[in-house]
N, C-alpha and C positions, 0 to 999 in steps of 0.2 A: 763956298755956298753951292757952287755948281757941282762939285764932287759929291757933296752930301746928298744933293737931289738925285744924282744918278744912282748912288748907292741905294737910296730908298726905292727908286723905280725898279731896281734889279731884284728886290726881295719878293719872295712869293707871298701870297695871302696868309699861308700857314705860318711863315716866318714872322710876318708882321704881327700876327695874333699872339704868337709866343712872346714876342718882345713886349707887347702890350700887357700880357699877363705878368711878365717879369717886373715891369714898372709899377704895377698895381699891388705887388706882393707886400704884405705887412711885415714889419720887423719880427723876428722870432721872439716868442715869449717862452723863456726857459723854465720857469717855476710857477706853480700855483700852490697856494697854501690853504689847507682845509682844517677846520676844527673837528673834534670828534662828533659834534652834533651835525655838521655838514655831512659827514660820512653816514651817520645813522639815518638822516633824512633823505639820502640819495635815492631817487626812484629811477631804476634802469628803464630805458625805452621798452615799449611792449614787444618790439622785435629784436631785442638784444641777443637772446639765445636763438640761433638758427637751427642747431641740431644737437641731439644728445643731451647729456647733463653737463652743459657748458663745454662740450667738445668742440663746438664751433660758435664763436661769439663775435659780435661786431666790435671792431677796433682792436682785436687781439689776433695773435699769430697762432695757427695750428700748423704743424709739420707732418707730412706724410712721407715716411722713409721706406726705402726698399731697394733691393738689388736691381741692376739694369735688366729690363725685359720682364719684370715680375707683373707689371700691369698698373703702375702708379698713375700714369697719365690717363689710362682708361678709367681707373677708379675715380680720379679727379673729375673727369668728364661725366661719369656716372653721378657724382655729387651734384653737378650742375643740372642734370636731368631730374634728379630727385627734388632739387630746389624749385625747378620749373613746375613739377607736378604736385609738389607738396606731399611726397611719399617718403617712407623710410629709406635710409641709405646705409647699407651694410650693417644692419642691426641697430642703428641710431635713429631715433625718432626725429624727423624733420618737423619743426613746430609751425612753420608757415612757408608760403611760397616766397622765393627770392630770385632775383636776377643775378647772373654770373658773368664776370669778365675774365677770360683765360688769356694770360700773356705768356706765350710759350714759343720755344724755338726747337722743339723736338720733332714734330710731325709736319710734313708738307701737305700740299693740297690733295695728293693722291690718297694718303692715309686718312685725311679728314673727310674726304668725300665718301670713302668706304665706311667710316665709323658713323657719320650722320645718316647715311643711307640705311645702314643696318638698324640704327636706333628707330627710325621711322616715325619720329614724333615731330610735331610742329613746334619748334623751339625759337623761332625768329624773335619773338617778343621777350625771350628770357635769357638767351645766351649770345655772347659775342666772343670770338676767339681770333687771335692773331696768327697768320702764317709766320714761319720763322723770320724775325726781323733781319735786315741786311747787316746790322751792326751788333746783333746779339741783344742780350738784356742789359743794356748799358745804363744801369742805375747810377753809375758814377759820373754821368754826363747830365748837366743841368737841362739841356734841351730835351733829352729823353724823359727826364722826370717830369718836366712841364707837360709833355705830350701825354704821359700816363695820367697825370693829375687832371688834365682836361677830359680825357676819356672817362675817368671816374666821375667827374662832375657832371658830364653830359648824360652818361648812361645810368648813373646812380645804382650800381650793383650792390646787392647785399653781400656778395662774395667776390673776392679777387683771387685768382689762382696764378701763382708764379711757378713756371715749370721749364727747366729745372734750376735748382739752386746753384749748381756748379757753372752755370752760364751767367749767374748774377754776381757772385763774389769774384773778385779779381785774383784771389789766391786762397790758401787754406790757413793763413795766419789769423790770429785773433783780431788784428786791426782790419784785415780785409773783410771779415765777417761783420764786424761792427759798422764799418763804412757802408756795406751793402744793406744792412738792416736799417740804418739811419736813412739811406736813400729811399727805401721803400716807404718808410714812415712819412717822409716829406711829400709823397704823392697822395697821401690820404687827406680828406677834407679836415679843416680845422674844427668844424662843428662836430662834436663827439657823437651826436645823435645821427649823423650822416655817414659815419665811418663804416666801411664794410669790414667783414671778416677777411682775413688773409690766410690762404692755404699755400704753403711753400712745399713743393715736391723736391725731395732730397734723396741722396743715396745712403745706404748702409755700407759699412766697411766690408771689404772683401774678406770672406771667411777662409781660413786655412783648412786643409783637409782634416786635420786632427783637432780642430777647435771644438769645444763643447757647445752644445746648442743653448744659446742665451734665450731667455724668455722673461715675460713680465717686465718689471721695471729695469732689469738688466739691459734690455734692448735699447734703452735711452742712450747708453754709452756706446752703442754700435753706430750711431750717426757719424758719417764721414766728416773729417776735418775738425775744426775748432769746436770746443764745447759751447761756444757762444750761441750757436743756432738752437741747441736744445735748451739752453738757459733762457733765451729770449721768448721761446714759445710757451704759451699757457697750456697747450695740449700737444702731445706727440703720439702719432700713430705709426705702427710698423707693419708693413705688408710683406709677407714671406711666401715663397713658393712652397707648396706642400711636399714636393719631392724634387729630385734632380731630373726626373723623366720629362723630356721636352714635350711629350704628348699629354702630360697631366695639366689640366687647366685649373686645378684647385689652388687657392691661395688662403693664407691665414692672416687675419687682422687682429693686432693686439694694440690696445691703448697702454703705453708704458709711462705716460705722464698726463695728469689732468689736475692742474692746480686748483680749479674752482668747482670740481665735482668728482663723482666716482669714476674710476677707470672703466668699469663694466667688464663683461665676459669677453674672453677670446672667442673668435668665431671663424668658421671656414666657409669659403665661397667658391663658386665656379666663375672664372673670369669671362666676362661678356662685354660686347659693345653696348654702352648704356648702363643699365642697372645690372649689377652682378646677381647671380642666383645662389640662394642659400644651399649649402652642402649639408643635408640632413644627417647622413651617416658618414662620420669621419673617424678614422682610427687615431685618436689622440695619443695613445700609448706608443704607437709606431712613430708619430711625428716627433714626440719628445724623447724618443729612444736615444740614450747616450747623453741626455741633458744633465745639467748639474743637479745635485740632490734637492736643492731649493727651487725646484721647477714650478711652473704654473700649475694650477689645479684644473682638472678636467671639468669644464662647465656642465657637461651632460651628467656627470656623477653627482655634482652638487644639486642639480635640479631633481634628479631621481631620489636623492636622500631627503630633500626638504619640501618637495611639492606636496601640497595637501596640509602643510603645517597650519594650524588654526588656533591662535591664542595660547601658544606654548611658552614656558619660561625659557630664557636664554640657555640655561644649562641643559635642557632637554634637546634643544636644537644642536648644541655642541655634541651631545651624545649621538645624535643621528649621523653627523658627519664622521665621527670617529668610528662608530660601530660599522658603518658602511665602507670603511677604509678609504675615505676620500682624502683625509689628511690627518695630521696630529692635532692634539687638543689646542695647542698654542695658535696654530694656523686657523683653526675653526672659528675662533673669536674674531679674527680679522675678516674672514669671509662674511660672517654674519653681520658685522658692523658696516660693511661696504656694499653688500649685494643689493642691486637695484630692485629685485623682486621681493625683498623682505621689508615689511613695514612694522613699526613698533607702536603699540597703542599707549594711552596715558598710564596704564597699569604696568607697563614694561613688558607686556606679552607680545610675542612675535607672530606675524601672519605672513603666509606666502601669497603674493598677488601676481597673477599672470598679466 
């Protein structure tokens, strides 16, 4: 009894609190069964979609992939700023204000001081960020997961950013990725209405000098490591440098997967601390030079061909794209079916909406 008492006295308040949380944890519930009517009658929370056309949604994983140094961490911090201000992020509409918790081990206090100073916004009520943890992103350890779980319960963020993935998974095997993803899920609240969206910052594979430029949905296969990370995510975004010039601050953002909505247009941006700045004039032909024949479509050319369309039949819209040499006929139908600026009325006529 004396030994137990001494052990208890040696424990810090934080350690005691974690042990209390452990003892109160409910047994896992592995399955829930729904009827078709349950699915039809499901009403998503009003704040379910945080940004875009389901590009960022509560309870689901979005991956932001890119090469080292391209600006992934800055883009993720820019998303936190956009959530705090309720403004658009890199072309995606932010539907409401939300708080962000960034769990990262990339940037130390010197870098963080510079970034937040440059941003110049009052974000204390909206953003929390970790300096690099001593033991890394140890989602494989129960005490780390409990600490993250408590942070989320106390702060109640709409978004949790995990940066980077290669400090989360213990290796590149399928089992390593699965274990890390399961560890992240364990940190989220059991109440589905309280679950935050999760943004995982990840790396793209290193390109060889003679590799063709991947684009569109092909970029999904460029995520480094196991396919598990791309499979688990509902949405995957790829951030690429516009050129190899170290003085070029332009980046290109592509949605290469969006299970619950439209991918949307590829866009170009100037990298900044905080919100990135839109690059209005961008040489898409140069960027895609040497790309595979089935390359992405220049969004500016699509806009030029279809802007002003008012109540036209689908066939006429296809002719617009083909005659303006935007794409071939087969591709035109796909563009029209998925473009976020095209609306179809009850008579099947198409309208261009800015």
